All heavy atoms as an XYZ file, in Angstrom:
758
protein
N      98.108     96.001     99.379
C      99.280     95.339     99.877
C      98.888     93.913    100.246
O      97.909     93.698    100.944
C      99.833     96.084    101.113
C     100.284     97.466    100.693
C     100.984     95.304    101.711
C     100.791     98.329    101.820
N      99.663     92.976     99.760
C      99.396     91.586    100.038
C     100.309     91.141    101.185
O     101.532     91.297    101.111
C      99.699     90.749     98.793
O      99.615     89.397     99.105
N      99.754     90.615    102.247
C     100.592     90.158    103.341
C     101.489     89.001    102.961
O     102.439     88.686    103.643
C      99.564     89.772    104.413
C      98.330     89.518    103.704
C      98.326     90.418    102.499
N     101.166     88.344    101.853
C     102.020     87.231    101.400
C     103.276     87.665    100.745
O     104.183     86.884    100.520
C     101.224     86.353    100.376
C      99.980     85.746    100.953
C      99.248     84.991     99.859
C      97.917     84.526    100.310
N      97.150     83.927     99.263
N     103.365     88.949    100.388
C     104.499     89.469     99.652
C     105.471     90.142    100.567
O     105.129     90.974    101.377
C     103.975     90.460     98.597
C     105.040     90.951     97.693
C     105.599     92.198     97.728
C     105.656     90.292     96.639
N     106.523     92.330     96.760
C     106.606     91.150     96.049
C     105.562     89.007     96.091
C     107.413     90.802     94.989
C     106.366     88.672     95.001
C     107.248     89.569     94.469
N     106.724     89.821    100.459
C     107.750     90.516    101.252
C     108.679     91.174    100.218
O     108.884     90.669     99.146
C     108.494     89.618    102.165
C     109.286     88.560    101.506
C     109.994     87.681    102.582
N     110.722     86.626    101.945
C     111.918     86.729    101.362
N     112.559     87.856    101.343
N     112.486     85.695    100.772
N     109.251     92.303    100.603
C     110.122     93.026     99.667
C     111.410     92.256     99.480
O     112.116     91.961    100.434
C     110.456     94.435    100.244
O     109.226     95.116    100.463
C     111.296     95.230     99.289
N     111.735     91.934     98.218
C     112.955     91.193     97.948
C     114.179     92.119     98.034
O     114.038     93.338     97.916
C     112.750     90.670     96.549
C     111.800     91.626     95.887
C     110.923     92.125     97.009
N     115.350     91.526     98.129
C     116.587     92.338     98.184
C     116.813     93.029     96.845
O     117.295     94.152     96.808
C     117.798     91.425     98.442
C     118.055     91.219     99.904
C     119.255     90.368    100.120
N     120.113     90.197     98.982
C     121.397     90.242     98.996
N     122.041     90.420    100.097
N     122.121     90.053     97.910
N     116.476     92.424     95.729
C     116.705     93.031     94.407
C     115.398     92.952     93.639
O     115.166     92.092     92.827
C     117.820     92.261     93.683
C     119.134     92.398     94.497
C     120.252     91.621     93.889
N     120.573     92.146     92.581
C     121.348     91.509     91.690
N     121.806     90.344     91.961
N     121.616     92.056     90.535
N     114.500     93.926     93.839
C     113.173     93.864     93.267
C     113.123     93.840     91.783
O     112.279     93.184     91.186
C     112.435     95.087     93.839
C     113.471     95.929     94.472
C     114.654     95.066     94.695
N     114.061     94.486     91.077
C     114.007     94.479     89.603
C     114.223     93.087     89.044
O     113.638     92.752     88.004
C     115.111     95.404     89.048
N     114.967     92.264     89.738
C     115.154     90.851     89.257
C     113.868     90.061     89.461
O     113.478     89.280     88.646
C     116.359     90.246     89.958
C     117.656     90.888     89.465
C     116.395     88.726     89.741
C     118.894     90.492     90.162
N     113.207     90.294     90.586
C     111.965     89.604     90.885
C     110.885     89.956     89.856
O     110.167     89.107     89.398
C     111.470     89.945     92.296
O     112.492     89.597     93.223
C     110.182     89.188     92.623
N     110.798     91.240     89.512
C     109.814     91.710     88.554
C     110.163     91.180     87.180
O     109.304     90.774     86.378
C     109.771     93.257     88.537
C     109.265     93.748     89.851
C     108.917     93.746     87.369
C     109.471     95.236     90.038
N     111.416     91.174     86.854
C     111.903     90.869     85.485
C     112.388     92.178     84.910
O     111.623     93.038     84.552
N     113.683     92.387     84.910
C     114.257     93.673     84.628
C     114.213     94.081     83.171
O     114.567     95.183     82.829
C     115.688     93.777     85.136
N     113.803     93.200     82.273
C     113.698     93.587     80.863
C     112.217     93.606     80.493
O     111.345     93.126     81.195
C     114.451     92.585     79.975
O     113.821     91.300     80.124
C     115.910     92.494     80.323
N     111.943     94.138     79.311
C     110.547     94.314     78.876
C     110.046     93.158     78.079
O     109.348     93.335     77.074
C     110.427     95.631     78.098
C     111.038     96.830     78.790
C     111.812     97.726     78.122
C     110.794     97.044     80.128
C     112.389     98.787     78.748
C     111.325     98.106     80.776
C     112.137     99.008     80.063
O     112.670    100.062     80.685
N     110.350     91.990     78.457
C     109.943     90.794     77.743
C     109.011     89.968     78.673
O     109.419     89.729     79.800
C     111.148     89.970     77.347
O     110.765     88.692     76.955
N     107.802     89.600     78.199
C     106.930     88.832     79.036
C     107.538     87.569     79.571
O     107.251     87.125     80.689
C     105.734     88.552     78.147
C     105.781     89.535     77.078
C     107.258     89.910     76.912
N     108.433     86.969     78.817
C     109.024     85.709     79.241
C     110.011     85.914     80.358
O     110.447     84.968     80.991
C     109.705     85.014     78.076
O     110.732     85.829     77.562
N     110.473     87.180     80.614
C     111.494     87.412     81.644
C     110.879     87.749     82.978
O     111.613     87.981     83.932
C     112.433     88.505     81.195
O     111.723     89.749     81.174
N     109.570     87.802     83.099
C     108.937     88.190     84.363
C     109.318     87.165     85.436
O     109.248     85.979     85.188
C     107.415     88.237     84.190
N     109.692     87.672     86.551
C     109.999     86.763     87.654
C     108.788     85.976     88.030
O     107.677     86.473     88.076
N     108.899     84.668     88.251
C     107.765     83.822     88.544
C     106.993     84.278     89.786
O     105.752     84.199     89.831
C     108.323     82.416     88.729
C     109.779     82.505     88.597
C     110.143     83.889     88.209
N     107.678     84.765     90.805
C     107.004     85.222     92.042
C     106.129     86.428     91.728
O     104.974     86.515     92.167
C     108.027     85.532     93.075
N     106.648     87.356     90.932
C     105.887     88.545     90.598
C     104.718     88.227     89.658
O     103.601     88.739     89.839
C     106.762     89.615     89.971
C     106.000     90.904     89.725
C     105.723     91.760     90.781
C     105.591     91.231     88.488
C     105.006     92.917     90.566
C     104.872     92.401     88.244
C     104.584     93.233     89.304
N     104.961     87.347     88.720
C     103.884     86.954     87.819
C     102.723     86.284     88.560
O     101.564     86.545     88.322
C     104.433     85.975     86.739
N     103.092     85.440     89.551
C     102.046     84.795     90.374
C     101.314     85.843     91.222
O     100.093     85.806     91.340
C     102.705     83.734     91.284
N     102.048     86.779     91.790
C     101.433     87.837     92.581
C     100.492     88.657     91.760
O      99.351     88.913     92.139
C     102.526     88.746     93.230
C     101.948     89.979     93.913
C     101.199     89.617     95.139
C     103.118     90.920     94.264
N     100.901     89.042     90.561
C     100.080     89.876     89.677
C      98.832     89.118     89.255
O      97.726     89.683     89.238
C     100.911     90.329     88.475
C     100.308     91.387     87.604
C      99.945     92.639     88.423
C     101.266     91.765     86.478
N      98.956     87.847     88.967
C      97.789     87.036     88.576
C      96.785     86.946     89.722
O      95.593     87.081     89.537
C      98.232     85.638     88.135
N      97.318     86.737     90.949
C      96.464     86.678     92.131
C      95.723     87.986     92.364
O      94.519     88.008     92.577
C      97.301     86.319     93.339
C      96.512     86.238     94.643
C      97.398     85.971     95.840
O      98.471     85.354     95.689
O      97.002     86.394     96.953
N      96.465     89.084     92.292
C      95.857     90.377     92.531
C      94.840     90.789     91.496
O      93.768     91.326     91.822
C      96.948     91.441     92.679
C      97.850     91.318     93.899
C      98.976     92.337     93.820
C      97.046     91.494     95.177
N      95.145     90.502     90.241
C      94.197     90.924     89.159
C      92.922     90.064     89.247
O      91.874     90.526     88.795
C      94.821     90.819     87.745
O      95.362     89.483     87.566
C      95.876     91.837     87.566
N      93.014     88.858     89.748
C      91.805     88.016     89.912
C      90.914     88.554     91.026
O      89.709     88.361     90.978
C      92.204     86.567     90.168
N      91.499     89.235     92.008
C      90.766     89.667     93.168
C      90.396     91.132     93.181
O      89.480     91.572     93.930
C      91.591     89.373     94.445
C      91.821     87.910     94.661
C      92.721     87.654     95.895
O      92.956     88.577     96.689
O      93.219     86.528     96.028
N      91.052     91.967     92.356
C      90.836     93.418     92.428
C      90.711     94.050     91.028
O      91.321     93.592     90.103
C      92.011     94.083     93.175
C      92.279     93.491     94.543
N      91.519     93.786     95.611
C      93.215     92.621     94.939
C      91.975     93.123     96.639
N      92.992     92.403     96.279
N      89.940     95.132     90.956
C      89.757     95.849     89.690
C      90.998     96.753     89.441
O      91.429     96.889     88.306
C      88.531     96.783     89.755
C      87.280     96.099     89.317
C      86.138     97.094     89.280
O      86.240     98.093     88.546
O      85.153     96.841     89.951
N      91.486     97.403     90.437
C      92.624     98.328     90.310
C      93.724     97.897     91.290
O      93.443     97.651     92.461
C      92.179     99.778     90.623
C      93.386    100.709     90.565
C      91.100    100.237     89.661
N      94.924     97.842     90.803
C      96.105     97.531     91.618
C      97.082     98.676     91.455
O      97.382     99.115     90.353
C      96.770     96.217     91.136
C      95.738     95.073     91.172
C      97.957     95.909     92.046
C      96.166     93.894     90.362
N      97.580     99.181     92.594
C      98.488    100.320     92.538
C      99.862     99.824     93.073
O      99.937     99.283     94.201
C      98.023    101.503     93.396
C      99.048    102.600     93.416
C      96.669    101.991     92.840
N     100.885     99.962     92.283
C     102.265     99.671     92.690
C     103.021    100.963     92.783
O     102.910    101.818     91.931
C     103.012     98.774     91.670
C     102.471     97.371     91.618
C     101.625     96.958     90.613
C     102.818     96.432     92.581
C     101.142     95.683     90.529
C     102.344     95.142     92.512
C     101.521     94.767     91.476
N     103.781    101.132     93.841
C     104.646    102.299     94.003
C     106.073    101.855     93.673
O     106.479    100.792     94.000
C     104.548    102.771     95.473
C     105.276    104.049     95.679
O     105.645    104.754     94.727
O     105.488    104.403     96.870
N     106.776    102.724     92.907
C     108.117    102.362     92.567
C     109.054    103.536     92.833
O     108.622    104.691     92.953
C     108.212    101.983     91.074
O     108.034    103.142     90.251
N     110.363    103.276     92.909
C     111.336    104.352     93.093
C     111.424    105.200     91.843
O     110.885    104.853     90.780
C     112.654    103.635     93.358
C     112.401    102.173     93.165
C     110.964    101.969     92.892
N     112.082    106.329     91.914
C     112.209    107.230     90.720
C     112.801    106.538     89.507
O     113.710    105.692     89.645
C     113.168    108.347     91.223
C     113.046    108.311     92.684
C     112.776    106.876     93.058
N     112.288    106.894     88.352
C     112.771    106.223     87.115
C     114.232    106.453     86.791
O     114.860    105.606     86.194
C     111.905    106.681     85.901
O     112.021    108.111     85.785
C     110.489    106.253     86.060
N     114.741    107.601     87.192
C     116.142    107.886     86.826
C     117.155    107.117     87.701
O     118.341    107.039     87.382
C     116.460    109.385     86.853
C     116.435    110.012     88.203
C     115.116    110.691     88.546
O     114.165    110.533     87.790
O     115.079    111.320     89.606
N     116.653    106.525     88.819
C     117.577    105.812     89.707
C     117.511    104.323     89.567
O     118.490    103.646     89.834
C     117.293    106.238     91.181
C     117.418    107.707     91.523
C     117.053    107.944     92.947
C     118.869    108.147     91.259
N     116.331    103.805     89.216
C     116.136    102.334     89.251
C     115.315    101.890     88.026
O     114.480    102.671     87.504
C     115.370    101.907     90.501
C     116.108    102.305     91.745
C     115.772    103.471     92.411
C     117.086    101.513     92.309
C     116.432    103.857     93.591
C     117.740    101.858     93.462
C     117.420    103.028     94.097
O     118.076    103.403     95.232
N     115.434    100.664     87.612
C     114.678    100.117     86.487
C     113.320     99.586     86.918
O     112.525     99.198     86.068
C     115.467     98.975     85.810
N     113.019     99.617     88.185
C     111.754     99.060     88.692
C     110.520     99.667     88.050
O     109.559     98.969     87.686
C     111.640     99.235     90.187
C     112.752     98.519     90.972
O     113.710     98.049     90.347
O     112.651     98.445     92.187
N     110.527    100.980     87.869
C     109.336    101.661     87.326
C     109.066    101.193     85.894
O     107.918    100.928     85.509
C     109.518    103.173     87.324
N     110.068    101.055     85.071
C     109.897    100.636     83.697
C     109.403     99.189     83.667
O     108.507     98.846     82.875
C     111.181    100.777     82.893
C     111.618    102.214     82.641
C     112.439    102.803     83.745
O     112.501    102.294     84.853
N     113.082    103.924     83.457
N     109.980     98.335     84.495
C     109.523     96.943     84.512
C     108.122     96.800     84.978
O     107.277     96.065     84.419
C     110.452     96.134     85.431
O     111.763     96.100     84.907
N     107.753     97.591     86.051
C     106.363     97.549     86.533
C     105.413     98.106     85.475
O     104.319     97.572     85.275
C     106.239     98.365     87.801
C     106.642     97.695     89.092
C     106.695     98.721     90.232
C     105.721     96.566     89.451
N     105.812     99.163     84.801
C     104.962     99.775     83.775
C     104.670     98.769     82.653
O     103.537     98.649     82.207
C     105.628    101.019     83.157
N     105.684     98.052     82.260
C     105.504     97.023     81.204
C     104.508     95.969     81.671
O     103.625     95.577     80.926
C     106.837     96.365     80.898
C     106.723     95.238     79.927
C     106.464     95.456     78.601
C     106.776     93.929     80.396
C     106.343     94.380     77.711
C     106.651     92.858     79.522
C     106.409     93.123     78.183
N     104.627     95.506     82.884
C     103.735     94.482     83.391
C     102.329     94.993     83.626
O     101.359     94.316     83.429
C     104.261     93.903     84.704
C     105.709     93.521     84.636
C     105.943     92.082     84.277
N     107.399     91.847     84.203
C     108.092     91.912     83.077
N     107.520     92.239     81.946
N     109.351     91.686     83.078
N     102.218     96.256     84.131
C     100.907     96.816     84.511
C     100.084     97.238     83.282
O      98.845     97.097     83.297
C     101.112     98.016     85.424
N     100.724     97.815     82.318
C      99.982     98.253     81.111
C      99.603     99.713     81.165
O      99.641    100.433     80.202
N      99.168    100.231     82.332
C      98.769    101.646     82.486
C      99.484    102.174     83.753
O      99.624    101.476     84.709
C      97.248    101.798     82.692
O      96.583    101.304     81.566
N      99.910    103.464     83.637
C     100.650    104.030     84.713
C     100.224    105.472     84.974
O      99.697    106.174     84.107
C     102.176    104.051     84.481
C     102.702    102.651     84.368
C     102.506    104.824     83.259
N     100.405    105.913     86.232
C     100.270    107.275     86.618
C     101.682    107.784     86.963
O     102.443    107.051     87.604
C      99.412    107.449     87.901
C      97.916    107.239     87.734
C      97.262    107.181     89.096
C      97.312    108.348     86.904
N     102.011    109.004     86.546
C     103.295    109.575     86.880
C     103.109    110.559     88.014
O     102.215    111.385     87.985
C     103.883    110.287     85.623
C     105.150    111.038     85.984
C     104.087    109.267     84.528
N     103.971    110.458     88.999
C     103.952    111.373     90.147
C     104.935    112.491     89.937
O     106.087    112.226     89.563
C     104.285    110.603     91.428
C     104.338    111.449     92.662
C     102.896    111.673     93.146
C     105.134    110.789     93.734
N     104.522    113.746     90.136
C     105.427    114.888     90.071
C     105.220    115.769     91.296
O     104.087    115.948     91.729
C     105.154    115.692     88.801
N     106.326    116.203     91.894
C     106.240    117.019     93.124
C     106.440    118.493     92.799
O     107.377    118.869     92.120
C     107.301    116.531     94.130
C     107.223    117.308     95.417
C     108.016    116.655     96.504
N     107.365    115.351     96.756
C     107.935    114.404     97.454
N     109.111    114.566     97.995
N     107.318    113.302     97.648
N     105.572    119.298     93.330
C     105.613    120.738     93.148
C     106.981    121.278     93.633
O     107.457    120.833     94.676
C     104.486    121.412     93.926
C     104.473    122.902     93.828
C     103.375    123.499     94.665
C     103.403    125.012     94.507
N     103.474    125.725     95.720
N     107.579    122.153     92.840
C     108.842    122.800     93.185
C     110.022    121.811     93.301
O     111.048    122.161     93.837
C     108.771    123.624     94.472
C     107.728    124.747     94.345
O     107.552    125.300     93.216
O     107.122    125.087     95.385
N     109.820    120.583     92.778
C     110.901    119.610     92.869
C     111.125    118.934     91.495
O     112.255    118.845     91.064
C     110.556    118.589     93.948
S     111.843    117.386     94.213
N     110.062    118.459     90.882
C     110.165    117.757     89.621
C     110.260    118.796     88.482
O     109.407    119.648     88.325
C     108.942    116.865     89.379
O     108.773    115.971     90.490
C     109.080    116.065     88.062
N     111.309    118.656     87.671
C     111.494    119.537     86.528
C     110.674    119.048     85.358
O     110.484    117.826     85.217
C     112.966    119.646     86.159
C     113.778    120.371     87.210
C     115.213    120.416     86.818
N     115.770    119.082     86.956
C     117.030    118.793     87.152
N     117.912    119.730     87.212
N     117.452    117.527     87.245
N     110.183    119.957     84.562
C     109.316    119.603     83.396
C     110.076    118.642     82.457
O     109.488    117.644     82.029
C     108.911    120.840     82.670
C     107.899    120.589     81.538
C     107.450    121.856     80.856
O     107.709    122.958     81.355
O     106.860    121.734     79.767
N     111.320    118.868     82.226
C     112.060    117.981     81.299
C     112.215    116.571     81.879
O     112.184    115.573     81.167
C     113.404    118.581     80.930
C     114.431    118.548     82.005
C     115.808    119.040     81.490
N     116.727    118.981     82.540
C     117.279    120.065     83.097
N     117.025    121.259     82.634
N     118.156    119.916     84.068
N     112.356    116.456     83.232
C     112.450    115.149     83.837
C     111.121    114.417     83.790
O     111.061    113.201     83.543
C     112.889    115.294     85.296
C     114.296    115.824     85.456
O     115.117    115.635     84.494
O     114.608    116.399     86.495
N     110.006    115.144     83.991
C     108.713    114.513     83.902
C     108.444    114.046     82.468
O     107.950    112.928     82.241
C     107.611    115.511     84.315
N     108.842    114.852     81.483
C     108.671    114.445     80.079
C     109.497    113.208     79.758
O     109.028    112.318     79.055
N     110.719    113.172     80.265
C     111.587    111.996     80.004
C     110.969    110.754     80.646
O     110.919    109.676     80.060
C     112.977    112.224     80.579
C     113.946    111.057     80.244
C     115.332    111.261     80.793
N     115.282    111.176     82.267
C     115.637    112.130     83.102
N     116.015    113.313     82.637
N     115.566    111.959     84.390
N     110.393    110.907     81.863
C     109.766    109.796     82.532
C     108.612    109.256     81.701
O     108.445    108.047     81.531
C     109.302    110.216     83.937
O     110.444    110.527     84.714
C     108.523    109.123     84.634
N     107.760    110.131     81.218
C     106.622    109.775     80.403
C     107.092    109.020     79.152
O     106.566    107.974     78.772
C     105.722    110.974     80.026
C     104.738    110.614     78.959
C     105.083    111.504     81.272
N     108.158    109.518     78.503
C     108.677    108.868     77.307
C     109.241    107.473     77.614
O     109.009    106.498     76.895
C     109.725    109.708     76.626
C     109.168    110.913     75.892
C     110.220    111.636     75.057
N     111.346    112.142     75.878
C     111.345    113.284     76.562
N     110.269    114.041     76.563
N     112.397    113.652     77.250
N     110.008    107.373     78.709
C     110.603    106.098     79.093
C     109.547    105.074     79.445
O     109.623    103.905     79.029
C     111.539    106.245     80.304
C     112.834    106.954     79.946
C     113.703    107.209     81.152
O     113.294    106.867     82.297
O     114.805    107.771     80.994
N     108.522    105.486     80.184
C     107.452    104.540     80.543
C     106.642    104.172     79.288
O     106.272    103.003     79.102
C     106.583    105.111     81.605
C     107.283    105.352     82.954
C     106.306    106.059     83.909
C     107.745    104.041     83.541
N     106.416    105.128     78.399
C     105.719    104.810     77.145
C     106.475    103.881     76.252
O     105.872    103.067     75.535
N     107.823    103.977     76.321
C     108.655    103.054     75.484
C     108.510    101.586     75.897
O     108.823    100.703     75.109
C     110.125    103.477     75.581
N     108.019    101.353     77.109
C     107.821     99.971     77.559
C     106.544     99.393     76.973
O     106.270     98.175     77.139
C     107.716     99.865     79.083
O     106.498    100.490     79.528
C     108.905    100.493     79.771
N     105.709    100.229     76.346
C     104.418     99.789     75.871
C     103.285    100.133     76.813
O     102.123     99.942     76.548
N     103.642    100.726     77.964
C     102.618    101.131     78.948
C     101.927    102.379     78.466
O     102.537    103.186     77.770
C     103.276    101.332     80.303
N     100.703    102.583     78.897
C      99.955    103.765     78.589
C      99.953    104.640     79.830
O      99.522    104.276     80.890
C      98.526    103.341     78.248
C      97.609    104.501     77.795
C      96.302    103.959     77.316
N      95.566    103.274     78.364
C      94.405    103.776     78.872
N      93.852    104.824     78.391
N      93.817    103.095     79.831
N     100.502    105.878     79.668
C     100.492    106.856     80.735
C      99.103    107.488     80.757
O      98.731    108.206     79.842
C     101.604    107.899     80.556
C     101.531    108.920     81.691
C     102.968    107.232     80.527
N      98.347    107.205     81.819
C      96.955    107.637     81.900
C      96.798    108.962     82.612
O      95.676    109.520     82.619
C      96.039    106.557     82.492
C      96.018    105.340     81.633
C      96.493    106.193     83.903
N      97.817    109.458     83.283
C      97.697    110.710     83.971
C      98.896    111.037     84.841
O      99.858    110.252     84.892
N      98.822    112.218     85.434
C      99.907    112.663     86.331
C      99.290    113.109     87.659
O      98.228    113.752     87.651
C     100.676    113.866     85.703
O     101.137    113.445     84.408
C     101.793    114.290     86.568
N      99.917    112.761     88.727
C      99.538    113.242     90.056
C     100.536    114.257     90.512
O     101.759    113.980     90.527
C      99.494    112.037     91.065
C      99.175    112.521     92.442
C      98.501    110.999     90.598
N     100.107    115.479     90.796
C     100.964    116.486     91.366
C     100.780    116.560     92.851
O      99.652    116.662     93.330
C     100.614    117.851     90.736
C     100.947    117.930     89.277
C      99.984    117.808     88.349
C     102.254    118.145     88.884
C     100.290    117.892     86.994
C     102.597    118.222     87.550
C     101.601    118.069     86.588
N     101.858    116.481     93.602
C     101.719    116.571     95.058
C     102.609    117.634     95.614
O     103.411    118.247     94.886
C     101.967    115.181     95.720
C     103.400    114.745     95.682
O     104.265    115.424     95.126
N     103.672    113.603     96.247
N     102.495    117.910     96.878
C     103.301    118.907     97.535
C     102.650    120.290     97.565
O     103.304    121.303     97.777
N     101.332    120.350     97.376
C     100.643    121.623     97.425
C     100.234    121.999     98.821
O      99.922    121.218     99.623
C      99.402    121.621     96.519
C      99.756    121.619     95.092
C      99.849    120.446     94.359
C     100.027    122.832     94.446
C     100.191    120.443     93.045
C     100.342    122.821     93.103
C     100.442    121.636     92.378
């Protein structure tokens, strides 16, 4: 977490809501450049993919993603759709985290 970053009112616009490198919000692009220069691994948390475009936009910018699934809550078809949607951005889904055990 960077203390310089505050949560914007409309995060998808700040990130760049489409999957085009030229549409990345300048504030997010600057933040990502700063963080990648200082850290090997950066973890961004996003809201659920079916409710907001933030996850897809972050996936496109990040390149690799982990999918979170909750025991007795996340349906297999929803997890599969999430993996396909994130993969469609060009991001590589590198694994799944199961929680709620």
